[in-house]
N, C-alpha and C positions, 0 to 999 in steps of 0.2 A: 655160778661163775662167781671166781672172787675178785670183785671190782674192787677190791681195796687191791690186793696184789698189783691187778692192772693198770690203777694209776698212779700209786706207788714206784711201779719199774719203768714206768715213762716220767714221771717225773722228774725220774732222777737222771735222765739225760738233759736237763734243762743246764747242769753243770757238772757236765762231766768233759775226762780229757778228749775223747773222741769228738766230743763238740767243737770244744775250742781248737782243737786240731783243724776240723773242717775249715772254722771262721776262717783261722789264719790262713791255709791254704787259697781257700774260697778269694781271700782279700788280695791274694798272691795273682788268682786269676783273674782278677777285676782290672788290676795295670797291666796286665796282658791284656785281654779283651774289652772290657768298659772302659777303659781310657784309652789304650794304643791301640785298638783294633786288630791285635794280633790274637791268630787262630790258634791258640794252644790246645791240642788234646795230649797232652801228656804231662800233664802237671803230676799225675803219680811217679814219674822218673824224679821229682823235684823233691817228693816226700821222702823215695825213697833213697836220693842218692844224702839229704838232709838226716836220715834214720842212721842209715849202715856208716856213715863219716864216723859220725858222732859216735857209735857202737864201737868199731872198727878202734878208734883212738882211744877210748878208755880201754878193752878189753888188751888190745895189741900192744899198744906204747905204754900202755900201765899212767896213762896221762890223766888230770884230775878233768870232772866234767865238763869243766867250761870252756878247756880247751878242745873237750871233744866238740859243743857245741858249737863253735868256733870253726872248725875245719866243717862240719857238714854244711854251716851258714856256707862257706869257702868254696866249699862242692856244688853249692845251688848256683852259685856266680860263676864258677869254670863250666858247669853243662848247660849255662845259656850261654855264655861266648862260644861252644862248639857248636848249638845249635841255628846260634845268630848270623855267624859271622857267612857263612855258605848259603843264607837261605832268608835274608833279613831286604838283599838288595833286589829279592824274586816279587810273586805277586803272594799275597794270603796264604793261598791253597798250597804254595809249596812248604810253608812253616808248617800248616797244620798237618801232613804227610810226614815231614820231618819228626816232627814232635809224639804222631803216636807211633811211628818206628819206632824213635827213640823210647818212648816206654818201656818198648818189648825189650829193647835190647837190652837195656840196665838190668829190668829185671829179669831175663835169661843167665845175665852175666851174673847176677847175687845167685842165681838159683843151680847154675852150673858147678859138678863137682871138682872143678880144674883148681879153685879157686878155695875149696873148703874149707884150707886150714885156716883162712883168713874170713870169709863170707858164715861159714856155715853149713852151705849150700840153702837144702830142702829144710833144714831144720834149722835156722835162722842162729841168731845169737840172742844170747840172756847174760845174769851177772854183771851189766855193767852202772848196777844201779849206786851199790855203793857210797864211789865219791858225790852223786848227787842227794843224796838222802843223809848224809852228815853234815849241809849243807843248810839242812832243816831247821830253820829258826821257830819253828812252836813244838815246845814241849812234847810230850807223849801224853797218850789221852785220847778221848773222844769229843768230836767237837761236832756242833750243828745241834741239824730235829729233824726227826721225822725221816723223808726217804733222802736228805740232804744230812745224813750222819757222817761223819770221815773220820777215820785213825790216822795220827798226824801225818805218815805219808801221803795217805791220799787226801788231805788236805792241802801239803807242801806242792802236790802234783799241779792241784785244780790252780791257784793259786798261781803258782811260778808261769804256769799256762795263761792266765787273764794278765799276769803282768806283759807278755810280749804280744799277747793281743790287742793288748793297749798302744802297745809302743807302735804296732805295725798301722793300728788306724791316723794315731796319730801323727804318724809319718805318711800315710796317704792321703791323710787330710791337709797336711801342708804342704805336700810336694803338689796336691791338684788345683790350692789357691794360688800356687806361683807361676811365675810365666811362664816356667819349664810346662808346669801342669797345661797353660790354655797354651803353649803347642803342642803338648801331646794332645790334647782333645782337636785340635785341628788335625794333625796328621789323620787321626780317627776317621775326623770328617771326608778331608780331600787331600792329599798327601799332594799333591800337584801344586795344589795350590800353596801349599806352606813351602815347598820348594820351591818354587819360585820369588817366593820371598828374601830367599838365601840362607835358611834355615837347612843344615844337617841333618834329613830324614832318619837317613841311616843310624848316626850316632844317639837321636831320639830313642830309636826304635831299640836300640841296643839296651840303652842304658832303662829305659823301662825293662826289657828281658829280664836283664840281667836282676834289679830289685823286687820284680817278682818273685823271678826262681827266687832269690835269698829267704823271702820270706814265704813261699810255699817251704822248703826246707827247714824252714823255724815249725810249720805244721807237722812237717814229719818226725821233727825230734820229741814233739810235745805228743804227736801220735803213739810213740813206742814208749814213753816214757815210767807208765806203768806196768808193762810187760816186758815184750820180748818185742827183737825184728823178724819178721817173716817173709820169704819172697811173694808167698801166694798173697800178701796183701794188698799188691801193688799192680794188681791187675786190672783190665781197663775197665772193670766195673768201677774202682776207685777213680777216676776221671769222670766217668760216667756219673757216679753221684755228686762230684764238685762243680760240674755244671748244671748241675739241677738246683744245687744249692745257691749258684749265685746266679740263676737266672729266675728263681723263687723270688729272692731277696729284691734284684736291684742291680743288674753288670756294671752301673756306672754310677753307683753308689758309693759313701764309705762306708756307711753302719749296712747294706743291704746284704754284703754276705754273710755278717755274724746271726741276723734275723732269718736268711734261710737257714742257715747251720741249726739253730735254735730249732727251729719249725720243723722243719725236714728229719732230723732224728727224734723229735717229740712223736711226730706222728709215725715213722718208721718205728718207732717202738710201741707204742699203741697198737698199731695191726700187728705185730710180731706178738705182743701178748693176748690182746682181743680174739685176732682169727682163731688160732689153734683151740683156746679154751670155745669159742664158740663150735666149733667144729667136734670137740670133746662131748659138748653138750644136746648134740644132734639139730644145733641150728644151723649148720650148712653141709651140704651132702657129698664131703670128702674125710679125708683124716685127719688129724693135727699137724701131720709133717708135711702134706698138700697146702695144708690153710696160712703154712708157713711161704709156703712159695706163693701164694698170689700177692704178696706183699710188694715182691719184687715187679710183680705184673702190675702191677696199681702205682708203682713208682715212675713205670715207663709211663704209662698213660700219663700220670700228670706232669711228666716233663713235656708229652707232645700237648698236652691240652694251656700249659702255663705259653708255649713258643707261641700258639696258635691267637689266642683269647690278652695274655697277657703278657709280652714280649720284654715288656719293660722292668717285669718284677713289679711287686707292693711299692718297694719306696723309688723304683724308678718313673722319670719325665718321657713321655713319649715323645714330646717334644726335642727331646736329648740324645735317646738312645733307644733305641729298639732290637731286639735281633733279628732280624729282617730287614733289610732296608727298602 
């Protein structure tokens, strides 16, 4: 087996756009669930709205990249309002049902041929990279070393994603240390007690849903910067992975989603490279394609084990937050 290739391909995911995008989306999910107690099972919809808002604005209207990104972020806020207004006054499970349905509705809207001229239907959208790449501050050339060697465009994608991730982390850190954040945590623990103190629980929930949705939309934009927007990327498995990332790092932590994203993709990439080679070498009684599927099974098993044995995540405090109360 080629262990050099296995470890090289695995290490590349430490600093990859997909890892950064997952860290951003999981940070938004932490605002929803970890701090406000909102069961959002449709973060894929926020990522899709951010990605399509960005690409459609650039391709259809010829707007510069930063306008497209602003439209994508606003789209995440609007989606949060549409979901929150009818559901946040009800029990948490209604929001969970609404977000699951919304994620599928959004995906199918982008998939249908009715709006093919705008969304690209099943083929998605591409070719929206020019204005963003024109803003690249890095001269042409190769940067880095080993598995972290990038050309100017690849480096710009990663650096810009890291900038957005740092901004999101600092924003969440500042908000959760503020009086607003303390009220939000109180709502998570006992919203009736907070309501009895005269606080507008609905307003706080809505604000958290919007903030987390905007961060999730930012993750969707970073997710598609290197390649294309494809509706098939926003299936329920994306939300499933984001919950795995969140619970792995710690739902009620600022840095937990980032740590969870790095660990998840490093392990996922490692198994994706190791298992097929083990099967090809005869160490596993299956074909390489079958071994590729095994890592999906292991991801599901890992999520169950996290919920059972470490519900607060790696960085979480069990006294403050667990998945099962």
